[in-house]
All heavy atoms as a GROMACS GRO file, in nm:
protein
  563
    1MET      N    1   8.994   9.988   9.278
    1MET     CA    2   9.120   9.972   9.218
    1MET      C    3   9.198  10.112   9.214
    1MET      O    4   9.315  10.110   9.236
    1MET     CB    5   9.111   9.911   9.082
    1MET     CG    6   9.246   9.903   9.011
    1MET     SD    7   9.240   9.806   8.867
    1MET     CE    8   9.154   9.908   8.745
    2SER      N    9   9.126  10.212   9.174
    2SER     CA   10   9.189  10.346   9.174
    2SER      C   11   9.260  10.380   9.293
    2SER      O   12   9.363  10.449   9.299
    2SER     CB   13   9.098  10.440   9.111
    2SER     OG   14   8.992  10.469   9.208
    3PHE      N   15   9.201  10.348   9.416
    3PHE     CA   16   9.253  10.389   9.540
    3PHE      C   17   9.388  10.312   9.558
    3PHE      O   18   9.486  10.371   9.611
    3PHE     CB   19   9.160  10.351   9.662
    3PHE     CG   20   9.214  10.396   9.792
    3PHE    CD1   21   9.224  10.525   9.832
    3PHE    CD2   22   9.263  10.301   9.878
    3PHE    CE1   23   9.280  10.562   9.946
    3PHE    CE2   24   9.313  10.333   9.995
    3PHE     CZ   25   9.334  10.470  10.035
    4THR      N   26   9.395  10.183   9.519
    4THR     CA   27   9.514  10.111   9.530
    4THR      C   28   9.631  10.181   9.447
    4THR      O   29   9.742  10.192   9.486
    4THR     CB   30   9.499   9.958   9.489
    4THR    OG1   31   9.395   9.914   9.569
    4THR    CG2   32   9.622   9.881   9.509
    5VAL      N   33   9.605  10.207   9.323
    5VAL     CA   34   9.697  10.272   9.233
    5VAL      C   35   9.738  10.406   9.299
    5VAL      O   36   9.862  10.436   9.296
    5VAL     CB   37   9.639  10.298   9.101
    5VAL    CG1   38   9.736  10.370   9.006
    5VAL    CG2   39   9.615  10.166   9.028
    6TYR      N   40   9.650  10.489   9.344
    6TYR     CA   41   9.679  10.608   9.406
    6TYR      C   42   9.766  10.602   9.527
    6TYR      O   43   9.874  10.662   9.535
    6TYR     CB   44   9.545  10.673   9.449
    6TYR     CG   45   9.567  10.800   9.527
    6TYR    CD1   46   9.589  10.926   9.471
    6TYR    CD2   47   9.551  10.793   9.668
    6TYR    CE1   48   9.609  11.034   9.558
    6TYR    CE2   49   9.568  10.913   9.752
    6TYR     CZ   50   9.598  11.035   9.689
    6TYR     OH   51   9.619  11.145   9.763
    7SER      N   52   9.739  10.494   9.616
    7SER     CA   53   9.819  10.474   9.731
    7SER      C   54   9.951  10.433   9.698
    7SER      O   55  10.058  10.478   9.759
    7SER     CB   56   9.755  10.361   9.822
    7SER     OG   57   9.631  10.408   9.864
    8PHE      N   58   9.976  10.340   9.594
    8PHE     CA   59  10.114  10.310   9.541
    8PHE      C   60  10.180  10.430   9.501
    8PHE      O   61  10.300  10.452   9.542
    8PHE     CB   62  10.096  10.206   9.435
    8PHE     CG   63  10.239  10.170   9.374
    8PHE    CD1   64  10.333  10.098   9.441
    8PHE    CD2   65  10.269  10.239   9.250
    8PHE    CE1   66  10.450  10.079   9.382
    8PHE    CE2   67  10.393  10.218   9.187
    8PHE     CZ   68  10.493  10.144   9.270
    9VAL      N   69  10.127  10.507   9.415
    9VAL     CA   70  10.195  10.620   9.354
    9VAL      C   71  10.230  10.724   9.470
    9VAL      O   72  10.354  10.767   9.477
    9VAL     CB   73  10.110  10.700   9.256
    9VAL    CG1   74  10.174  10.831   9.212
    9VAL    CG2   75  10.092  10.607   9.138
   10ILE      N   76  10.150  10.750   9.565
   10ILE     CA   77  10.180  10.845   9.663
   10ILE      C   78  10.279  10.788   9.763
   10ILE      O   79  10.388  10.855   9.799
   10ILE     CB   80  10.050  10.878   9.753
   10ILE    CG1   81   9.944  10.960   9.655
   10ILE    CG2   82  10.085  10.957   9.878
   10ILE    CD1   83  10.009  11.096   9.615
   11GLY      N   84  10.274  10.651   9.797
   11GLY     CA   85  10.366  10.597   9.884
   11GLY      C   86  10.506  10.589   9.817
   11GLY      O   87  10.610  10.625   9.879
   12PHE      N   88  10.514  10.560   9.699
   12PHE     CA   89  10.644  10.554   9.622
   12PHE      C   90  10.702  10.691   9.616
   12PHE      O   91  10.822  10.704   9.645
   12PHE     CB   92  10.619  10.496   9.483
   12PHE     CG   93  10.749  10.463   9.414
   12PHE    CD1   94  10.799  10.337   9.420
   12PHE    CD2   95  10.816  10.560   9.342
   12PHE    CE1   96  10.920  10.307   9.346
   12PHE    CE2   97  10.937  10.536   9.275
   12PHE     CZ   98  10.983  10.400   9.279
   13THR      N   99  10.622  10.787   9.591
   13THR     CA  100  10.681  10.927   9.584
   13THR      C  101  10.727  10.972   9.712
   13THR      O  102  10.843  11.042   9.714
   13THR     CB  103  10.564  11.020   9.526
   13THR    OG1  104  10.515  10.973   9.403
   13THR    CG2  105  10.607  11.161   9.516
   14ILE      N  106  10.658  10.953   9.820
   14ILE     CA  107  10.697  10.993   9.954
   14ILE      C  108  10.830  10.928   9.994
   14ILE      O  109  10.921  11.002  10.041
   14ILE     CB  110  10.592  10.972  10.058
   14ILE    CG1  111  10.473  11.067  10.037
   14ILE    CG2  112  10.647  10.981  10.200
   14ILE    CD1  113  10.355  11.030  10.121
   15GLU      N  114  10.834  10.796   9.963
   15GLU     CA  115  10.961  10.728   9.992
   15GLU      C  116  11.077  10.784   9.911
   15GLU      O  117  11.184  10.802   9.963
   15GLU     CB  118  10.940  10.576   9.968
   15GLU     CG  119  11.056  10.493  10.000
   15GLU     CD  120  11.086  10.488  10.150
   15GLU    OE1  121  10.990  10.516  10.234
   15GLU    OE2  122  11.202  10.449  10.188
   16GLU      N  123  11.062  10.794   9.792
   16GLU     CA  124  11.173  10.856   9.705
   16GLU      C  125  11.214  11.004   9.752
   16GLU      O  126  11.329  11.038   9.748
   16GLU     CB  127  11.138  10.848   9.556
   16GLU     CG  128  11.137  10.711   9.503
   16GLU     CD  129  11.267  10.634   9.532
   16GLU    OE1  130  11.377  10.698   9.509
   16GLU    OE2  131  11.263  10.523   9.567
   17GLN      N  132  11.117  11.087   9.783
   17GLN     CA  133  11.144  11.209   9.843
   17GLN      C  134  11.225  11.207   9.968
   17GLN      O  135  11.305  11.303   9.996
   17GLN     CB  136  11.019  11.296   9.849
   17GLN     CG  137  10.966  11.338   9.718
   17GLN     CD  138  10.832  11.408   9.722
   17GLN    OE1  139  10.770  11.418   9.832
   17GLN    NE2  140  10.801  11.468   9.615
   18ALA      N  141  11.191  11.108  10.052
   18ALA     CA  142  11.278  11.087  10.178
   18ALA      C  143  11.415  11.046  10.144
   18ALA      O  144  11.517  11.101  10.209
   18ALA     CB  145  11.202  10.977  10.251
   19VAL      N  146  11.430  10.957  10.058
   19VAL     CA  147  11.572  10.903  10.030
   19VAL      C  148  11.644  11.003   9.942
   19VAL      O  149  11.762  11.022   9.964
   19VAL     CB  150  11.553  10.763   9.938
   19VAL    CG1  151  11.692  10.718   9.904
   19VAL    CG2  152  11.486  10.660  10.025
   20TYR      N  153  11.585  11.075   9.854
   20TYR     CA  154  11.652  11.177   9.765
   20TYR      C  155  11.582  11.304   9.789
   20TYR      O  156  11.497  11.347   9.703
   20TYR     CB  157  11.641  11.135   9.620
   20TYR     CG  158  11.715  11.007   9.584
   20TYR    CD1  159  11.642  10.887   9.568
   20TYR    CD2  160  11.851  11.003   9.565
   20TYR    CE1  161  11.714  10.772   9.539
   20TYR    CE2  162  11.917  10.891   9.535
   20TYR     CZ  163  11.846  10.773   9.526
   20TYR     OH  164  11.907  10.660   9.490
   21PRO      N  165  11.612  11.376   9.898
   21PRO     CA  166  11.541  11.507   9.918
   21PRO      C  167  11.567  11.619   9.808
   21PRO      O  168  11.493  11.695   9.795
   21PRO     CB  169  11.591  11.550  10.058
   21PRO     CG  170  11.720  11.460  10.077
   21PRO     CD  171  11.706  11.340   9.999
   22ARG      N  172  11.689  11.604   9.752
   22ARG     CA  173  11.726  11.687   9.639
   22ARG      C  174  11.768  11.598   9.523
   22ARG      O  175  11.834  11.493   9.551
   22ARG     CB  176  11.831  11.789   9.676
   22ARG     CG  177  11.784  11.891   9.777
   22ARG     CD  178  11.904  11.986   9.820
   22ARG     NE  179  11.885  12.040   9.943
   22ARG     CZ  180  11.894  11.984  10.065
   22ARG    NH1  181  11.938  11.857  10.082
   22ARG    NH2  182  11.873  12.044  10.182
   23PRO      N  183  11.725  11.628   9.406
   23PRO     CA  184  11.776  11.542   9.301
   23PRO      C  185  11.922  11.509   9.285
   23PRO      O  186  11.998  11.602   9.305
   23PRO     CB  187  11.722  11.626   9.166
   23PRO     CG  188  11.619  11.723   9.214
   23PRO     CD  189  11.656  11.758   9.358
   24GLY      N  190  11.941  11.387   9.282
   24GLY     CA  191  12.078  11.338   9.282
   24GLY      C  192  12.149  11.340   9.412
   24GLY      O  193  12.272  11.292   9.428
   25GLU      N  194  12.088  11.374   9.523
   25GLU     CA  195  12.155  11.381   9.651
   25GLU      C  196  12.081  11.288   9.750
   25GLU      O  197  11.972  11.321   9.793
   25GLU     CB  198  12.149  11.527   9.698
   25GLU     CG  199  12.230  11.544   9.826
   25GLU     CD  200  12.224  11.696   9.863
   25GLU    OE1  201  12.250  11.780   9.769
   25GLU    OE2  202  12.208  11.724   9.983
   26ARG      N  203  12.147  11.175   9.773
   26ARG     CA  204  12.087  11.073   9.863
   26ARG      C  205  12.105  11.105  10.005
   26ARG      O  206  12.208  11.150  10.054
   26ARG     CB  207  12.146  10.941   9.828
   26ARG     CG  208  12.094  10.829   9.906
   26ARG     CD  209  12.145  10.690   9.864
   26ARG     NE  210  12.102  10.585   9.922
   26ARG     CZ  211  12.004  10.500   9.884
   26ARG    NH1  212  11.955  10.518   9.767
   26ARG    NH2  213  11.953  10.402   9.956
   27ASP      N  214  11.998  11.105  10.088
   27ASP     CA  215  12.000  11.122  10.236
   27ASP      C  216  12.094  11.021  10.294
   27ASP      O  217  12.087  10.893  10.262
   27ASP     CB  218  11.862  11.115  10.294
   27ASP     CG  219  11.860  11.159  10.439
   27ASP    OD1  220  11.938  11.114  10.512
   27ASP    OD2  221  11.770  11.240  10.464
   28GLU      N  222  12.182  11.068  10.374
   28GLU     CA  223  12.292  10.975  10.431
   28GLU      C  224  12.226  10.872  10.525
   28GLU      O  225  12.286  10.764  10.543
   28GLU     CB  226  12.401  11.064  10.507
   28GLU     CG  227  12.341  11.132  10.624
   28GLU     CD  228  12.437  11.226  10.682
   28GLU    OE1  229  12.540  11.270  10.610
   28GLU    OE2  230  12.431  11.249  10.800
   29ARG      N  231  12.112  10.891  10.578
   29ARG     CA  232  12.038  10.800  10.658
   29ARG      C  233  11.990  10.679  10.582
   29ARG      O  234  11.959  10.567  10.643
   29ARG     CB  235  11.923  10.859  10.732
   29ARG     CG  236  11.957  10.964  10.829
   29ARG     CD  237  11.843  11.038  10.881
   29ARG     NE  238  11.778  11.120  10.780
   29ARG     CZ  239  11.676  11.197  10.800
   29ARG    NH1  240  11.610  11.195  10.916
   29ARG    NH2  241  11.621  11.268  10.688
   30TYR      N  242  11.992  10.687  10.449
   30TYR     CA  243  11.957  10.579  10.364
   30TYR      C  244  12.082  10.531  10.282
   30TYR      O  245  12.102  10.563  10.170
   30TYR     CB  246  11.842  10.615  10.262
   30TYR     CG  247  11.715  10.647  10.333
   30TYR    CD1  248  11.682  10.784  10.368
   30TYR    CD2  249  11.622  10.553  10.353
   30TYR    CE1  250  11.569  10.810  10.428
   30TYR    CE2  251  11.501  10.579  10.415
   30TYR     CZ  252  11.472  10.718  10.444
   30TYR     OH  253  11.365  10.746  10.506
   31GLY      N  254  12.172  10.469  10.357
   31GLY     CA  255  12.300  10.426  10.301
   31GLY      C  256  12.286  10.314  10.206
   31GLY      O  257  12.186  10.241  10.201
   32PRO      N  258  12.390  10.284  10.133
   32PRO     CA  259  12.387  10.174  10.043
   32PRO      C  260  12.371  10.030  10.090
   32PRO      O  261  12.341   9.942  10.023
   32PRO     CB  262  12.524  10.183   9.958
   32PRO     CG  263  12.606  10.260  10.057
   32PRO     CD  264  12.519  10.346  10.139
   33ASP      N  265  12.393  10.021  10.220
   33ASP     CA  266  12.378   9.895  10.283
   33ASP      C  267  12.233   9.857  10.324
   33ASP      O  268  12.200   9.752  10.372
   33ASP     CB  269  12.468   9.884  10.414
   33ASP     CG  270  12.621   9.884  10.373
   33ASP    OD1  271  12.648   9.852  10.267
   33ASP    OD2  272  12.698   9.930  10.464
   34ASP      N  273  12.151   9.954  10.311
   34ASP     CA  274  11.997   9.934  10.349
   34ASP      C  275  11.956   9.827  10.273
   34ASP      O  276  11.979   9.817  10.146
   34ASP     CB  277  11.924  10.067  10.332
   34ASP     CG  278  11.955  10.174  10.431
   34ASP    OD1  279  12.016  10.133  10.541
   34ASP    OD2  280  11.924  10.293  10.412
   35GLU      N  281  11.847   9.751  10.324
   35GLU     CA  282  11.768   9.660  10.250
   35GLU      C  283  11.696   9.736  10.135
   35GLU      O  284  11.646   9.847  10.159
   35GLU     CB  285  11.675   9.586  10.338
   35GLU     CG  286  11.729   9.481  10.415
   35GLU     CD  287  11.623   9.398  10.484
   35GLU    OE1  288  11.508   9.371  10.429
   35GLU    OE2  289  11.635   9.377  10.601
   36GLY      N  290  11.690   9.684  10.025
   36GLY     CA  291  11.621   9.746   9.907
   36GLY      C  292  11.703   9.846   9.834
   36GLY      O  293  11.655   9.890   9.733
   37ALA      N  294  11.819   9.865   9.879
   37ALA     CA  295  11.899   9.964   9.803
   37ALA      C  296  11.931   9.911   9.655
   37ALA      O  297  11.937  10.001   9.563
   37ALA     CB  298  12.041   9.983   9.875
   38ALA      N  299  11.951   9.792   9.643
   38ALA     CA  300  11.968   9.737   9.504
   38ALA      C  301  11.842   9.758   9.425
   38ALA      O  302  11.848   9.787   9.289
   38ALA     CB  303  12.000   9.590   9.509
   39ILE      N  304  11.731   9.751   9.486
   39ILE     CA  305  11.610   9.772   9.411
   39ILE      C  306  11.585   9.914   9.366
   39ILE      O  307  11.532   9.942   9.264
   39ILE     CB  308  11.481   9.724   9.499
   39ILE    CG1  309  11.495   9.563   9.511
   39ILE    CG2  310  11.351   9.758   9.436
   39ILE    CD1  311  11.397   9.516   9.620
   40SER      N  312  11.622  10.005   9.463
   40SER     CA  313  11.595  10.141   9.439
   40SER      C  314  11.694  10.223   9.358
   40SER      O  315  11.687  10.342   9.342
   40SER     CB  316  11.571  10.212   9.580
   40SER     OG  317  11.694  10.210   9.646
   41ARG      N  318  11.802  10.155   9.297
   41ARG     CA  319  11.895  10.224   9.232
   41ARG      C  320  11.834  10.288   9.097
   41ARG      O  321  11.873  10.403   9.062
   41ARG     CB  322  12.014  10.129   9.196
   41ARG     CG  323  12.104  10.101   9.303
   41ARG     CD  324  12.217  10.025   9.268
   41ARG     NE  325  12.282   9.978   9.395
   41ARG     CZ  326  12.350   9.858   9.405
   41ARG    NH1  327  12.361   9.778   9.298
   41ARG    NH2  328  12.394   9.822   9.517
   42ASP      N  329  11.754  10.213   9.032
   42ASP     CA  330  11.691  10.266   8.910
   42ASP      C  331  11.540  10.307   8.954
   42ASP      O  332  11.461  10.224   8.945
   42ASP     CB  333  11.700  10.166   8.800
   42ASP     CG  334  11.643  10.218   8.667
   42ASP    OD1  335  11.574  10.327   8.671
   42ASP    OD2  336  11.659  10.151   8.571
   43VAL      N  337  11.515  10.428   8.992
   43VAL     CA  338  11.391  10.479   9.038
   43VAL      C  339  11.286  10.452   8.943
   43VAL      O  340  11.179  10.404   8.978
   43VAL     CB  341  11.402  10.619   9.093
   43VAL    CG1  342  11.265  10.671   9.131
   43VAL    CG2  343  11.504  10.630   9.196
   44GLU      N  344  11.306  10.495   8.818
   44GLU     CA  345  11.212  10.477   8.714
   44GLU      C  346  11.160  10.340   8.684
   44GLU      O  347  11.046  10.310   8.676
   44GLU     CB  348  11.254  10.555   8.584
   44GLU     CG  349  11.242  10.699   8.596
   44GLU     CD  350  11.294  10.769   8.466
   44GLU    OE1  351  11.262  10.711   8.357
   44GLU    OE2  352  11.348  10.876   8.476
   45ALA      N  353  11.259  10.243   8.686
   45ALA     CA  354  11.231  10.107   8.661
   45ALA      C  355  11.157  10.039   8.787
   45ALA      O  356  11.068   9.964   8.772
   45ALA     CB  357  11.353  10.029   8.635
   46GLY      N  358  11.195  10.089   8.904
   46GLY     CA  359  11.128  10.049   9.024
   46GLY      C  360  10.986  10.089   9.029
   46GLY      O  361  10.893  10.013   9.064
   47PHE      N  362  10.964  10.211   8.990
   47PHE     CA  363  10.825  10.262   8.982
   47PHE      C  364  10.738  10.184   8.869
   47PHE      O  365  10.632  10.140   8.902
   47PHE     CB  366  10.815  10.412   8.956
   47PHE     CG  367  10.681  10.457   8.937
   47PHE    CD1  368  10.610  10.492   9.049
   47PHE    CD2  369  10.624  10.481   8.813
   47PHE    CE1  370  10.476  10.542   9.043
   47PHE    CE2  371  10.492  10.535   8.814
   47PHE     CZ  372  10.422  10.564   8.922
   48SER      N  373  10.796  10.160   8.754
   48SER     CA  374  10.726  10.101   8.645
   48SER      C  375  10.700   9.947   8.687
   48SER      O  376  10.578   9.905   8.662
   48SER     CB  377  10.812  10.092   8.525
   48SER     OG  378  10.828  10.231   8.472
   49ASP      N  379  10.797   9.884   8.748
   49ASP     CA  380  10.786   9.742   8.780
   49ASP      C  381  10.670   9.733   8.894
   49ASP      O  382  10.584   9.640   8.900
   49ASP     CB  383  10.906   9.681   8.840
   49ASP     CG  384  11.008   9.665   8.725
   49ASP    OD1  385  10.972   9.674   8.603
   49ASP    OD2  386  11.125   9.637   8.762
   50GLY      N  387  10.679   9.826   8.994
   50GLY     CA  388  10.576   9.826   9.109
   50GLY      C  389  10.438   9.855   9.055
   50GLY      O  390  10.353   9.778   9.086
   51LEU      N  391  10.428   9.951   8.965
   51LEU     CA  392  10.295   9.979   8.914
   51LEU      C  393  10.239   9.864   8.832
   51LEU      O  394  10.121   9.829   8.832
   51LEU     CB  395  10.303  10.111   8.834
   51LEU     CG  396  10.178  10.158   8.778
   51LEU    CD1  397  10.064  10.189   8.894
   51LEU    CD2  398  10.184  10.280   8.699
   52ALA      N  399  10.331   9.801   8.757
   52ALA     CA  400  10.282   9.682   8.680
   52ALA      C  401  10.237   9.582   8.764
   52ALA      O  402  10.134   9.507   8.736
   52ALA     CB  403  10.398   9.639   8.586
   53MET      N  404  10.300   9.548   8.887
   53MET     CA  405  10.263   9.445   8.978
   53MET      C  406  10.121   9.484   9.034
   53MET      O  407  10.030   9.395   9.042
   53MET     CB  408  10.361   9.437   9.095
   53MET     CG  409  10.484   9.353   9.046
   53MET     SD  410  10.592   9.321   9.178
   53MET     CE  411  10.716   9.444   9.164
   54VAL      N  412  10.108   9.611   9.080
   54VAL     CA  413   9.984   9.658   9.127
   54VAL      C  414   9.868   9.643   9.026
   54VAL      O  415   9.760   9.580   9.060
   54VAL     CB  416   9.977   9.802   9.174
   54VAL    CG1  417   9.854   9.853   9.206
   54VAL    CG2  418  10.075   9.816   9.297
   55LEU      N  419   9.890   9.678   8.906
   55LEU     CA  420   9.788   9.669   8.805
   55LEU      C  421   9.765   9.522   8.765
   55LEU      O  422   9.654   9.490   8.743
   55LEU     CB  423   9.836   9.746   8.683
   55LEU     CG  424   9.834   9.902   8.700
   55LEU    CD1  425   9.886   9.960   8.578
   55LEU    CD2  426   9.697   9.952   8.736
   56GLY      N  427   9.865   9.436   8.759
   56GLY     CA  428   9.854   9.300   8.731
   56GLY      C  429   9.768   9.223   8.842
   56GLY      O  430   9.672   9.151   8.814
   57GLY      N  431   9.788   9.257   8.957
   57GLY     CA  432   9.703   9.210   9.081
   57GLY      C  433   9.563   9.248   9.070
   57GLY      O  434   9.472   9.172   9.087
   58ALA      N  435   9.549   9.378   9.041
   58ALA     CA  436   9.408   9.438   9.023
   58ALA      C  437   9.340   9.368   8.902
   58ALA      O  438   9.212   9.328   8.916
   58ALA     CB  439   9.408   9.580   9.000
   59ARG      N  440   9.419   9.333   8.789
   59ARG     CA  441   9.348   9.270   8.676
   59ARG      C  442   9.309   9.132   8.715
   59ARG      O  443   9.201   9.080   8.682
   59ARG     CB  444   9.457   9.262   8.562
   59ARG     CG  445   9.390   9.222   8.433
   59ARG     CD  446   9.496   9.234   8.322
   59ARG     NE  447   9.552   9.367   8.306
   59ARG     CZ  448   9.676   9.408   8.332
   59ARG    NH1  449   9.767   9.317   8.364
   59ARG    NH2  450   9.712   9.532   8.313
   60GLN      N  451   9.387   9.055   8.780
   60GLN     CA  452   9.362   8.920   8.838
   60GLN      C  453   9.229   8.932   8.920
   60GLN      O  454   9.147   8.838   8.917
   60GLN     CB  455   9.474   8.860   8.902
   60GLN     CG  456   9.577   8.802   8.815
   60GLN     CD  457   9.694   8.718   8.889
   60GLN    OE1  458   9.724   8.761   8.998
   60GLN    NE2  459   9.742   8.625   8.830
   61TRP      N  460   9.231   9.022   9.018
   61TRP     CA  461   9.111   9.034   9.108
   61TRP      C  462   8.990   9.056   9.028
   61TRP      O  463   8.878   9.002   9.052
   61TRP     CB  464   9.149   9.142   9.203
   61TRP     CG  465   9.032   9.168   9.295
   61TRP    CD1  466   8.991   9.101   9.409
   61TRP    CD2  467   8.927   9.268   9.283
   61TRP    NE1  468   8.879   9.155   9.463
   61TRP    CE2  469   8.838   9.251   9.392
   61TRP    CE3  470   8.904   9.375   9.181
   61TRP    CZ2  471   8.724   9.341   9.402
   61TRP    CZ3  472   8.789   9.450   9.199
   61TRP    CH2  473   8.709   9.434   9.304
   62ALA      N  474   8.994   9.150   8.934
   62ALA     CA  475   8.878   9.190   8.852
   62ALA      C  476   8.834   9.075   8.757
   62ALA      O  477   8.715   9.036   8.754
   62ALA     CB  478   8.911   9.303   8.756
   63GLU      N  479   8.924   8.995   8.715
   63GLU     CA  480   8.893   8.872   8.639
   63GLU      C  481   8.831   8.763   8.719
   63GLU      O  482   8.731   8.704   8.680
   63GLU     CB  483   9.026   8.813   8.564
   63GLU     CG  484   9.073   8.897   8.450
   63GLU     CD  485   9.201   8.862   8.388
   63GLU    OE1  486   9.263   8.764   8.438
   63GLU    OE2  487   9.244   8.927   8.297
   64ALA      N  488   8.881   8.741   8.842
   64ALA     CA  489   8.818   8.637   8.921
   64ALA      C  490   8.680   8.689   8.977
   64ALA      O  491   8.587   8.611   8.976
   64ALA     CB  492   8.902   8.627   9.058
   65ALA      N  493   8.660   8.820   8.998
   65ALA     CA  494   8.528   8.865   9.040
   65ALA      C  495   8.436   8.859   8.919
   65ALA      O  496   8.314   8.814   8.942
   65ALA     CB  497   8.536   9.007   9.081
   66SER      N  498   8.488   8.879   8.805
   66SER     CA  499   8.389   8.864   8.678
   66SER      C  500   8.355   8.719   8.663
   66SER      O  501   8.240   8.689   8.632
   66SER     CB  502   8.466   8.907   8.563
   66SER     OG  503   8.388   8.893   8.443
   67SER      N  504   8.447   8.627   8.691
   67SER     CA  505   8.421   8.480   8.672
   67SER      C  506   8.308   8.432   8.782
   67SER      O  507   8.223   8.356   8.746
   67SER     CB  508   8.545   8.396   8.692
   67SER     OG  509   8.632   8.429   8.583
   68GLN      N  510   8.325   8.490   8.907
   68GLN     CA  511   8.229   8.458   9.001
   68GLN      C  512   8.083   8.512   8.960
   68GLN      O  513   7.989   8.439   8.980
   68GLN     CB  514   8.266   8.515   9.137
   68GLN     CG  515   8.380   8.442   9.210
   68GLN     CD  516   8.428   8.503   9.332
   68GLN    OE1  517   8.380   8.612   9.363
   68GLN    NE2  518   8.512   8.438   9.389
   69VAL      N  519   8.078   8.627   8.900
   69VAL     CA  520   7.944   8.683   8.871
   69VAL      C  521   7.891   8.598   8.743
   69VAL      O  522   7.772   8.574   8.752
   69VAL     CB  523   7.958   8.831   8.821
   69VAL    CG1  524   7.838   8.879   8.747
   69VAL    CG2  525   7.996   8.921   8.941
   70ASP      N  526   7.979   8.567   8.650
   70ASP     CA  527   7.933   8.491   8.540
   70ASP      C  528   7.875   8.355   8.584
   70ASP      O  529   7.783   8.306   8.533
   70ASP     CB  530   8.053   8.462   8.434
   70ASP     CG  531   8.080   8.594   8.363
   70ASP    OD1  532   8.000   8.685   8.368
   70ASP    OD2  533   8.197   8.597   8.304
   71GLY      N  534   7.962   8.281   8.686
   71GLY     CA  535   7.918   8.158   8.737
   71GLY      C  536   7.777   8.171   8.804
   71GLY      O  537   7.697   8.074   8.797
   72ALA      N  538   7.758   8.273   8.882
   72ALA     CA  539   7.629   8.296   8.955
   72ALA      C  540   7.513   8.311   8.855
   72ALA      O  541   7.396   8.273   8.881
   72ALA     CB  542   7.642   8.419   9.039
   73LEU      N  543   7.540   8.382   8.750
   73LEU     CA  544   7.440   8.416   8.644
   73LEU      C  545   7.400   8.270   8.570
   73LEU      O  546   7.282   8.255   8.530
   73LEU     CB  547   7.483   8.514   8.552
   73LEU     CG  548   7.497   8.655   8.598
   73LEU    CD1  549   7.567   8.752   8.491
   73LEU    CD2  550   7.365   8.711   8.650
   74GLU      N  551   7.497   8.191   8.552
   74GLU     CA  552   7.464   8.064   8.471
   74GLU      C  553   7.402   7.966   8.567
   74GLU      O  554   7.329   7.868   8.516
   74GLU     CB  555   7.605   8.002   8.432
   74GLU     CG  556   7.674   8.085   8.317
   74GLU     CD  557   7.815   8.029   8.281
   74GLU    OE1  558   7.853   7.925   8.339
   74GLU    OE2  559   7.870   8.107   8.202
   75GLY      N  560   7.436   7.966   8.698
   75GLY     CA  561   7.383   7.863   8.789
   75GLY      C  562   7.249   7.909   8.849
   75GLY      O  563   7.150   7.858   8.870
   0.00000   0.00000   0.00000
């Protein structure tokens, strides 16, 4: 799970550095008509939401794995 979180953080950071090479200055190659522009307007919210999704998925995976172990121990 830690590798997944690490990969999300690094990927998000690299992407934001490409779109905003200098704080407040958007690279012209990433115009407002690009897909995802509406999503990336609030960078902090996008990061928080994305991280919450990654952690939520990891939590579900861990709970499912735990249930399988519990079932194997009972049976």
